[in-house]
N, C-alpha and C positions, 0 to 999 in steps of 0.2 A: 376756249382759250381768249384771254384779253387781248385788247389792242395793244397794249404795252408789251406783253410777252410775245405777241406776233412779231411786233417791231424788232425786239431783241433777237428773236430767232432768224428773221429774214437778215439782220445785220451780220449774225454769226455764221449764217450759211454763205453770205456773199463774201465775207471776210475770209473763210476757208478756202472757197473758189479761186480768190485772188492769190493766196499762198500756193494752191495747187496750181493753177496756171503758170506762176512764175517759175516754181521748180520745174514745171513741164518744159518751158521754153529753154532753161538752162540744160536740161537733159537732151532737149532736141538738138541744140546747138553743139553738145558734145557728139551725139550720133552722127550730125553732117561732118563735122571736122575730123572725126575719127574715120569715117568713110573715105575722105579725101586722103588721109595718110596711107590708107589701106590700098588705094588704088595706084600708089607707086609701084604696087607689084608688076603692074603691066608695063612698066619702064624698065623692068629687068632685076636681076638680082642684087646688082650693085645699089640701085635706087633704094629698094626697100630696106636692104641692110643698113645703108647709110642712115636712112630715116630712124630706124630702130636704135642704131648707136647713138644718134643724136638725143634720142628720148633718154637712153640709158645713162648718158654722159651728164644729164642734169637731174640728178635725183631730188633736189631740193624743190625744184618747180615742179616735178612730176608728183611728189608727194603732196604738195600744197594744192594740186589740182585734183588728186584723187580725194583728199579730205573734203574739198569744196563739193565735188560730185557726190560724195557717200552722204553728206549733209543734206544735199538736194534730193537724193534718192530717198532717204530716210523721211525727210518731209513730204515728198510727193506720195509715199505710201501711206504715212500716218493721215495726212488730210483726205486721201481717197477714202480709208477705212472709216474715218470720222464723219466725212460727208455721207457715205452710204448709211450708217447708223443714224445719223441726224435726220436724213431724208426719210427712212423707213419709220422712225418715231413720230415724225411730223407729217406722214402721209403724202412725201414728195413735196415740201415747200417749193414754191416755184419763184421764178423772178417777179419783180413788180410788173414789168410788161412781159407778158407770156406770149411767145411765138408758138402758134399751134402746128408743129411739126411732126410728122409721122416717126415714131421711134425706128431707127435703123438697127441692123443686126450688130454692126461695130459698137454703136452706143449702148446697147443692152449686154454687151459682153465686155466691157470696159475692165471690169474687175478680174474676168477670168484670163483675158489677154494680158492683163497687168501682171497677174502671178505667173503666167507662163514666162513673161519677159525678166521677171525677177529670178526664176528659176534658171533661166538660160544665163543670165549675168554670173551666176555662182558656177555654172558649168563652164562658162568661157574663161573665167579667171582660173579655175582649176586646170584647164586646157593650155591656154597660152601663157599665162602670168606666173602660175605654180609649177606647170609641167607634171601634173598628176595623171593627165590623160595622155595615152602614148608617149611616155616619158623617154622611150628609145630615140624620139625625134627632137626633144627638147634641148639637149646641151650640145648643139651643133656650132661649129665655128668655120667662118669661111677662110680663105687665104689671106685676108687683111685682118684676122683676128678680131673679126666682130662676130655677134650673134647672127647664125645664118638663118634668118627668118624665111627667106625665100624657099630654101629647101625643106625646112620645116613645114611650110605650108603646103608645098606640093606633095609631101610624103602623106600628111595628116589627111588632106582631103582626097586621098585615093581611096579612103574608106567610105563605103556606101552608108555606113551607120553614122558616121560624123556628118556627112553631107545631108542625111534625112534630118538629124537632129537641127542642123543649122537652117534647113528649109522651113522646119516647123516653126523654129523660133523666129524666123524673120517674117513668116505669115502671120504670126501672133502681133509682131511689132508693127507690120503694115496695116493691120487690122485695127490697132489702137491708135496709131498716128492718123488714121483716115478721119477719125472722129475727133482726135484731141486738138488739132489746130483750129477747127471750127469752134470747139467748146471753149478755147481761150479767147476767140475773137468775140464769142457770146459774153464771156466773163467780164472782159474790159470795155463792153458796150461799144465795139466796133460796128457790130450788125444793127442796122436800123431799118432797113428796108428788105423787101423780098428779094430785090436785085442783089444786094450786098450779101444776103444770106445765101442765095444760090452760088454766088462767086466764091464765098468762102468754103462752101462745101466741096466745089471742084478744085480749089487750091489746096485743101486738105488732102483730098484723094491723091492729088497731083504729087504733093510733096512725098506721101506715102510710097508711091509707086515708084518714084524716081530713087528715093533711099534704099528701098528693098530691092530694086533690080540691081543697083550699085553693089550692094553687099553680097548678092547672090552670084554676081559675075565671077568672082574669084574662086568659090567652091565647084562652081559647075564647069568653069573652064579648065580646072584641073581634073575633075572627075571624068568629064568627056574628052580628056586627053589633047585639048585644044593647045594647052601649055604643059610642058613637060620639063622635069630637071635636067 
């Protein structure tokens, strides 16, 4: 491979990583804010039903947000696949400055965890957005004529199969995120020293643990009957 071809290939890989990192940060922001909204469940039936009603009352904003998220999701998947194919063809083209770090389980299974998350997103939309999963719990209205999300959640997560699906999906998400934040820092050249690399790894794992713990508190608090309708 000539020097010019190598430079072009390096630029192409770095460019793809930048787009991958940016789309990943957008999706991470959504995951974070979505969790904060979901946690209103613990404030009671009125709180989460009011939150859901607010979202349903602003369809234009929601549709724009969904379109933007979908665009970033498509971009994230596309650049993930493109980078994988490019790296394989080029025998794992590296950064200009290579950090000799041992490959972790999370980094080596990013494609697998990513596909698992994508499949879960389809399931989640069918479950709570479209009402195809457990439809008997979907069209529920509370005393204030709002969608009764609270009761729907309580009834849905009484199923051990639904809880296991969410547990598996959140485990995949946690595995993915535990490497993703570190990878973004590496892509945007935030990492320069051994200390910054170590801190980034710890922060990445910490973010993953906090988010996954937060998401799993709802199904497990219901399934273990800590909270009942």
